[in-house]
C-alpha positions in Angstrom: -19.6 -9.0 -24.0 -16.4 -7.7 -22.5 -13.1 -9.2 -23.7 -10.1 -9.6 -21.5 -6.9 -8.1 -22.8 -3.6 -8.7 -21.0 -2.2 -5.6 -19.4 1.1 -4.3 -20.9 4.1 -5.0 -18.8 5.6 -1.9 -17.2 8.9 -2.6 -15.5 8.7 -1.9 -11.8 5.0 -1.7 -11.5 2.2 -4.0 -10.3 -1.1 -3.1 -12.1 -4.1 -3.2 -9.7 -6.4 -5.4 -11.6 -9.1 -7.9 -10.7 -6.6 -10.6 -9.8 -4.7 -8.2 -7.5 -8.0 -7.0 -6.0 -8.9 -10.5 -5.0 -5.4 -11.3 -3.8 -5.4 -8.2 -1.6 -9.0 -8.3 -0.3 -8.1 -9.0 3.3 -5.2 -6.5 3.3 -7.3 -3.7 1.8 -10.2 -4.5 4.1 -7.9 -4.1 7.1 -6.4 -0.9 5.8 -9.9 0.5 5.2 -10.7 -0.2 8.9 -8.1 2.4 9.8 -10.7 5.1 9.0 -11.7 4.5 12.6 -9.4 6.0 15.4 -10.4 3.0 17.6 -9.2 0.6 14.9 -5.9 2.5 14.5 -5.3 2.3 18.2 -6.2 -1.4 18.3 -3.7 -2.1 15.5 -0.9 -0.1 17.2 -1.6 -2.0 20.5 -1.2 -5.5 18.9 -0.4 -5.5 15.2 -0.1 -9.3 15.0 -3.6 -9.9 16.6 -5.1 -7.2 14.4 -3.6 -8.8 11.2 -4.9 -12.3 12.3 -8.3 -10.8 12.8 -8.4 -9.8 9.1 -6.8 -13.1 7.9 -3.7 -11.6 6.3 -1.5 -14.1 4.6 2.2 -14.3 5.5 3.3 -12.2 2.4 0.9 -9.5 3.5 1.8 -9.7 7.2 5.5 -9.6 6.4 5.0 -6.5 4.2 3.1 -4.8 7.0 5.8 -5.6 9.5 8.5 -4.2 7.1 6.3 -1.1 6.4 7.3 -1.7 2.8 4.8 -0.2 0.3 6.2 -2.0 -2.7 5.8 -5.4 -1.0 2.3 -4.4 0.1 1.4 -3.5 -3.5 2.8 -6.8 -4.7 0.7 -8.5 -2.0 -2.5 -7.0 -3.5 -2.6 -3.7 -1.7 -4.4 -0.7 -3.3 -2.5 2.6 -3.0 -5.6 4.4 -1.6 -6.1 1.9 1.2 -2.4 1.7 1.9 -2.3 5.4 2.5 -4.6 4.8 5.5 -2.0 2.3 6.8 0.8 4.8 6.2 -1.1 7.5 7.9 -0.9 5.6 11.2 2.8 6.3 11.2 2.6 9.9 10.0 3.6 9.0 6.4 2.0 10.8 3.5 1.8 10.1 -0.2 5.2 11.7 -0.8 6.7 9.2 1.6 5.0 6.4 -0.4 6.1 7.9 -3.7 9.7 8.1 -2.5 9.7 4.5 -1.4 8.2 3.4 -4.8 10.9 5.2 -6.7 13.8 4.3 -4.5 14.5 8.0 -3.6 14.6 9.8 -0.3 11.6 11.9 0.4 13.5 15.1 -0.3 14.8 13.7 -3.6 11.3 12.7 -4.5 9.9 16.2 -3.7 12.7 17.8 -5.8 11.8 15.5 -8.7 8.2 16.5 -8.4 9.1 20.2 -8.3 11.4 19.8 -11.3 8.7 18.1 -13.3 6.2 20.8 -12.4 8.6 23.5 -13.6 9.0 22.0 -17.1 
């Protein structure tokens, strides 16, 4: 029998656990739909209608409108699915990492290079 242990608190992070997965189901389902070029085009044509189609709540919809990855994660978004959303706008994982750390993309890349050279 599995026991539930509370996750340790890590400042500035939102662990993706079962609760977050349930909270973000609609958001992640929508982001997964972006595997299809047709769906990406439909989203770009009418973002509000597309979000309603998937039943996003206001927290999720506001985070989508703001293109704010940290808000999307707090709203239950999974980084792998959010990357599909970010890809619509030509963003990559380094853009997401920069946003998560509060750095510019160039600063984030420099930080990665510095860590790699240690």
